[in-house]
C-alpha positions as CSV (number, residue, x, y, z in Angstrom):
1,M,15.2,2.7,-17.8
2,L,11.6,4.0,-17.9
3,V,9.4,2.4,-15.3
4,I,5.7,2.2,-16.1
5,A,3.4,1.5,-13.2
6,W,0.3,0.2,-14.8
7,E,-2.9,0.0,-12.7
8,V,-4.6,-2.8,-14.6
9,T,-7.7,-2.9,-12.4
10,A,-9.5,-1.2,-9.5
11,A,-10.7,-4.5,-8.1
12,C,-9.2,-5.7,-4.8
13,N,-10.1,-8.3,-2.2
14,L,-8.9,-6.0,0.6
15,A,-9.9,-2.5,1.7
16,C,-6.7,-0.9,3.0
17,E,-7.2,2.3,5.0
18,Y,-4.8,4.4,2.9
19,C,-5.2,2.8,-0.5
20,R,-3.9,5.2,-3.2
21,A,-6.3,3.7,-5.8
22,S,-9.4,3.8,-3.6
23,A,-9.8,0.2,-4.8
24,T,-13.2,-1.5,-4.7
25,A,-14.4,-5.1,-4.6
26,A,-15.5,-4.9,-8.3
27,P,-13.5,-3.8,-11.3
28,D,-14.1,-0.4,-12.9
29,E,-16.4,-0.8,-15.9
30,A,-14.2,1.6,-17.9
31,E,-11.0,-0.4,-17.5
32,L,-8.9,-0.9,-20.6
33,S,-10.1,-4.0,-22.5
34,T,-7.7,-6.8,-23.4
35,E,-7.4,-5.5,-26.9
36,E,-6.7,-2.0,-25.7
37,A,-4.2,-3.3,-23.2
38,L,-2.3,-5.3,-25.8
39,G,-2.2,-2.3,-28.0
40,F,-0.7,-0.2,-25.2
41,I,2.0,-2.9,-24.7
42,D,2.8,-2.8,-28.5
43,E,3.3,1.0,-28.3
44,V,5.7,1.0,-25.3
45,V,7.9,-2.0,-26.4
46,P,10.3,0.3,-28.4
47,L,10.9,2.3,-25.2
48,K,12.3,-0.9,-23.5
49,P,10.6,-0.1,-20.2
50,M,10.0,-2.1,-17.1
51,I,6.3,-2.5,-16.5
52,I,4.9,-3.0,-13.0
53,L,1.4,-4.5,-13.1
54,S,-0.5,-3.0,-10.2
55,G,-4.0,-2.3,-9.0
56,G,-6.2,-2.7,-7.0
57,E,-5.1,-6.3,-6.9
58,P,-3.8,-7.2,-10.4
59,L,-4.3,-10.9,-9.8
60,L,-8.0,-10.2,-9.9
61,R,-7.8,-9.2,-13.6
62,P,-8.7,-12.3,-15.6
63,D,-6.3,-11.6,-18.4
64,V,-3.4,-10.4,-16.3
65,F,-1.1,-13.4,-17.2
66,E,-2.0,-12.9,-20.9
67,L,-0.9,-9.3,-20.7
68,A,2.3,-10.2,-18.8
69,E,3.3,-12.9,-21.1
70,Y,2.6,-10.8,-24.2
71,A,4.9,-8.0,-22.8
72,A,7.6,-10.5,-21.6
73,N,7.7,-12.2,-25.0
74,R,8.5,-8.8,-26.5
75,G,11.4,-8.1,-24.3
76,V,9.7,-6.1,-21.6
77,R,10.7,-6.8,-18.0
78,V,7.5,-7.4,-16.1
79,S,6.9,-7.2,-12.4
80,L,3.7,-7.4,-10.4
81,A,2.6,-5.6,-7.2
82,T,0.3,-7.6,-5.0
83,N,-1.1,-7.8,-1.5
84,G,0.1,-11.4,-1.5
85,T,-3.2,-12.9,-0.2
86,L,-4.0,-14.6,-3.6
87,L,-0.6,-16.3,-4.2
88,T,-1.8,-19.9,-4.3
89,P,0.5,-22.5,-5.8
90,K,-1.6,-22.4,-9.0
91,M,-1.3,-18.6,-9.1
92,V,2.5,-18.8,-8.6
93,A,2.7,-21.3,-11.5
94,G,0.9,-18.8,-13.7
95,I,3.2,-16.0,-12.7
96,K,6.3,-18.1,-13.7
97,T,4.7,-19.2,-17.0
98,A,3.9,-15.6,-17.9
99,G,7.5,-14.5,-17.4
100,I,7.0,-12.2,-14.5
101,K,10.4,-11.6,-13.0
102,R,9.7,-10.1,-9.7
103,I,6.8,-9.8,-7.2
104,S,6.4,-7.0,-4.8
105,I,4.3,-7.7,-1.7
106,S,2.8,-5.2,0.6
107,L,3.6,-5.8,4.3
108,D,3.1,-3.1,6.8
109,G,4.2,-4.8,9.9
110,P,5.9,-7.9,11.3
111,S,2.8,-9.3,13.0
112,P,-1.0,-9.7,12.5
113,E,-1.6,-6.9,14.9
114,S,0.4,-4.3,13.0
115,H,-0.4,-5.4,9.4
116,D,-4.1,-6.2,9.9
117,A,-4.7,-2.8,11.6
118,T,-4.8,-1.1,8.2
119,R,-5.3,-4.0,5.7
120,G,-8.0,-6.1,7.5
121,S,-8.3,-9.0,9.8
122,G,-6.6,-12.2,8.6
123,S,-4.6,-10.5,5.8
124,F,-1.2,-11.0,7.5
125,D,-1.6,-14.8,7.7
126,Q,-2.9,-14.9,4.1
127,T,0.1,-12.9,2.9
128,M,2.5,-15.1,4.8
129,L,1.0,-18.2,3.2
130,G,1.4,-16.5,-0.2
131,I,5.0,-15.7,0.4
132,E,5.6,-19.3,1.4
133,N,4.2,-20.4,-1.9
134,L,6.5,-17.9,-3.7
135,Q,9.7,-19.0,-1.9
136,G,12.2,-20.7,-4.3
137,E,9.9,-20.0,-7.2
138,V,9.9,-16.3,-8.0
139,D,12.0,-13.4,-6.7
140,F,10.1,-11.2,-4.4
141,Q,10.5,-7.9,-2.5
142,I,8.6,-6.5,0.5
143,N,7.1,-3.1,0.3
144,M,6.2,-1.3,3.5
145,T,4.1,1.8,3.7
146,I,5.2,4.0,6.6
147,T,2.7,5.9,8.7
148,K,2.5,7.1,12.3
149,E,1.0,3.8,13.3
150,N,3.8,1.6,12.2
151,L,6.8,3.9,12.3
152,D,8.3,1.9,15.2
153,Q,7.9,-1.4,13.3
154,V,10.3,-0.7,10.4
155,G,13.3,-2.5,11.9
156,A,11.3,-5.6,12.8
157,T,9.6,-5.7,9.4
158,M,12.9,-5.5,7.7
159,D,14.2,-8.3,9.8
160,L,11.2,-10.4,8.8
161,A,11.7,-9.6,5.1
162,E,15.3,-10.9,5.4
163,R,14.1,-14.1,7.2
164,L,11.5,-14.7,4.5
165,G,14.2,-14.5,1.8
166,A,13.1,-11.3,0.1
167,I,15.6,-9.9,-2.3
168,A,14.7,-6.3,-1.5
169,F,12.9,-4.1,1.1
170,H,11.3,-0.9,-0.1
171,L,10.0,1.7,2.2
172,F,7.1,3.9,0.9
173,F,6.4,7.1,2.9
174,L,2.6,7.7,2.7
175,V,1.3,10.4,0.3
176,P,-2.2,11.6,1.3
177,T,-4.1,10.7,-1.8
178,G,-6.9,8.2,-2.5
179,R,-8.0,7.0,0.9
180,G,-4.8,8.2,2.6
181,S,-5.1,11.1,5.0
182,E,-2.7,13.7,6.4
183,E,-3.4,12.5,9.9
184,E,-1.5,9.3,9.1
185,L,1.6,11.1,7.9
186,V,4.8,11.0,9.9
187,T,6.3,14.4,10.8
188,P,9.3,15.8,8.9
189,E,11.5,15.1,12.0
190,E,10.2,11.5,12.2
191,Q,10.9,11.0,8.5
192,D,14.5,12.3,8.9
193,E,15.1,10.0,11.9
194,I,14.0,6.9,10.0
195,L,16.0,7.9,6.9
196,R,19.1,8.3,9.0
197,W,18.5,4.9,10.5
198,V,18.0,3.4,7.1
199,A,21.2,4.9,5.8
200,E,23.1,3.2,8.7
201,E,21.3,-0.1,8.1
202,C,22.4,-0.1,4.5
203,K,26.0,-0.5,5.7
204,K,25.2,-3.6,7.7
205,R,22.6,-5.5,5.7
206,T,22.8,-7.5,2.5
207,I,19.2,-7.1,1.4
208,E,18.6,-4.3,-1.1
209,I,17.0,-1.3,0.6
210,K,15.2,1.5,-1.3
211,V,13.3,4.5,-0.1
212,T,10.3,5.7,-2.1
213,C,8.3,9.0,-1.9
214,A,11.0,10.5,0.4
215,P,13.6,12.0,-1.9
216,Q,15.1,13.7,1.2
217,Y,17.0,10.4,1.5
218,G,19.3,11.8,-1.2
219,R,20.2,14.6,1.2
220,V,20.4,12.4,4.3
221,I,22.9,10.0,2.9
222,R,25.2,12.9,2.0
223,E,24.9,14.2,5.5
224,V,25.6,11.0,7.4
225,L,27.7,8.8,5.1
226,T,31.0,9.2,3.4
227,E,31.3,9.1,-0.4
228,S,32.6,5.6,-0.4
229,E,29.9,4.4,2.0
230,R,27.1,5.7,-0.2
231,K,28.5,4.3,-3.4
232,G,25.8,2.2,-5.1
233,M,23.1,3.2,-2.6
234,M,19.7,4.1,-3.8
235,G,18.9,7.7,-3.1
236,S,17.7,10.0,-5.8
237,A,15.4,12.9,-6.6
238,C,11.7,12.3,-7.4
239,L,11.5,10.3,-10.6
240,A,7.9,11.2,-11.4
241,G,7.6,12.2,-15.0
242,T,11.3,11.7,-15.7
243,N,12.1,8.0,-15.3
244,F,8.7,6.9,-13.9
245,V,5.2,7.2,-15.2
246,F,1.8,5.9,-14.1
247,V,-1.0,4.6,-16.4
248,S,-4.4,4.2,-14.8
249,R,-6.9,1.4,-15.3
250,T,-8.8,3.7,-17.7
251,G,-5.7,4.8,-19.6
252,D,-5.0,8.1,-18.0
253,V,-1.3,8.9,-18.0
254,C,0.1,10.6,-14.8
255,P,3.6,11.3,-13.5
256,C,3.0,8.8,-10.7
257,G,0.1,7.1,-9.0
258,Y,0.2,9.5,-6.1
259,L,0.2,12.6,-8.3
260,P,-3.2,12.6,-10.0
261,V,-2.6,15.2,-12.7
262,V,-3.6,13.8,-16.1
263,A,-1.2,14.4,-18.9
264,G,-3.3,12.5,-21.5
265,N,-5.1,9.3,-22.1
266,V,-3.9,6.3,-24.2
267,R,-7.4,5.9,-25.7
268,E,-7.2,9.3,-27.1
269,D,-3.5,9.8,-28.0
270,S,-0.2,8.0,-28.4
271,F,1.5,7.2,-25.1
272,V,4.8,8.2,-26.7
273,R,3.4,11.6,-27.7
274,I,2.0,12.2,-24.2
275,W,5.3,11.1,-22.6
276,E,7.4,13.3,-24.9
277,N,5.2,16.4,-25.3
278,S,3.0,16.9,-22.2
279,P,3.5,20.3,-20.5
280,I,3.2,18.5,-17.2
281,F,6.1,16.2,-17.9
282,K,8.1,19.1,-19.4
283,D,7.6,21.0,-16.1
284,L,8.8,18.1,-14.0
285,R,11.9,17.6,-16.2
286,K,12.8,21.3,-16.1
287,R,12.6,21.1,-12.2
288,E,11.9,24.8,-11.9
289,L,10.6,24.4,-8.4
290,V,9.2,27.2,-6.3
291,G,9.2,27.8,-2.6
292,R,11.8,26.3,-0.3
293,C,12.5,23.4,-2.7
294,G,13.4,25.8,-5.5
295,R,15.9,27.6,-3.3
296,C,17.5,24.6,-1.6
297,D,21.1,23.5,-2.1
298,Y,19.9,19.9,-2.3
299,R,17.3,20.5,-5.0
300,K,19.2,18.5,-7.6
301,V,19.7,15.4,-5.4
302,C,16.3,15.7,-3.6
303,G,13.9,18.3,-5.0
304,G,11.1,17.1,-2.7
305,C,8.2,14.8,-3.4
306,R,6.1,16.3,-6.2
307,A,3.0,14.3,-5.2
308,R,3.1,15.4,-1.6
309,A,3.6,19.0,-2.7
310,Y,0.5,18.7,-4.9
311,A,-1.6,17.0,-2.2
312,K,-0.8,19.9,0.2
313,T,-0.9,22.9,-2.1
314,G,-2.4,21.9,-5.4
315,D,0.8,22.8,-7.2
316,Y,3.2,20.0,-8.1
317,L,6.1,22.5,-8.3
318,E,5.7,23.7,-4.8
319,S,7.6,22.7,-1.7
320,D,7.3,19.3,-0.1
321,P,5.7,19.8,3.3
322,L,7.5,16.7,4.7
323,C,10.9,18.3,4.8
324,S,12.7,19.3,8.0
325,F,15.6,21.0,6.2
326,G,16.0,24.8,6.8
327,E,15.6,27.6,4.4
328,V,18.7,27.3,2.4
329,R,19.6,29.7,-0.5
330,S,21.5,28.4,-3.5
331,D,22.7,30.3,-6.5
332,E,23.3,27.1,-8.5
333,T,21.6,26.8,-11.8
């Protein structure tokens, strides 16, 4: 299934340190209008995608429920990514009425001290209240962005997600784009250590666990788990431009939100034509990688994060700098 992450607004009520979107208090004046947004939905319906409404903070877009309901009524599965602070009972009722099936909530630590350090004072308590309003009403997952500052909090945050009743826990490894910086990145060795820990936790826990922006997980689970143990586990190569695409608030189409190379704009061309014909997407689908990633035995199950390679080198086909794996030569085609 094609997943479309749609940044419907730049507006946000928080100012997170490493925000990919460099979100602001006010919306971008050039955001797609309601009419343009509905037209975009019409165009993608035949592709039967899942749409993730994101931002910024999507709940600050006045017509967000109109867009969600319009898509849901046409058979599109709709999710919404939020910081959770605006989830009042009235907002939750609107989410249910609009047909939004899942909410993802950003939570970067198990306490006010850890979460508020990057998202602002009071945000943890507001998010907890929002989750309380969601419980029993709409399925939700917890998304945790991993940095040097909270690396030691992953286990406790996963425990909290389970206690709160989340159906999934997704780990996002920081990509230095937007307000994110390289100084906040974990080291390749630290990433490998946490990925190995996650692989072991998947055998013990019932909550769905998924790793994002760390395709090295595909290698790690093959190193530490048996074939039967990893059956059904979520570990795959970078999906940017293959099964995943990002549409910005102004209609730019990119492989993912962390990879700001523009393949086209839905105001100027058909999304389907962009998706099918863009040289950028064709490059990513061919997977003719260069550097260590291009020579690695694991390039088909990992291939490195294309966004992190671009952030470091300016080339989305280059090697992922957040990889601890040695220089391995493969003659596979």
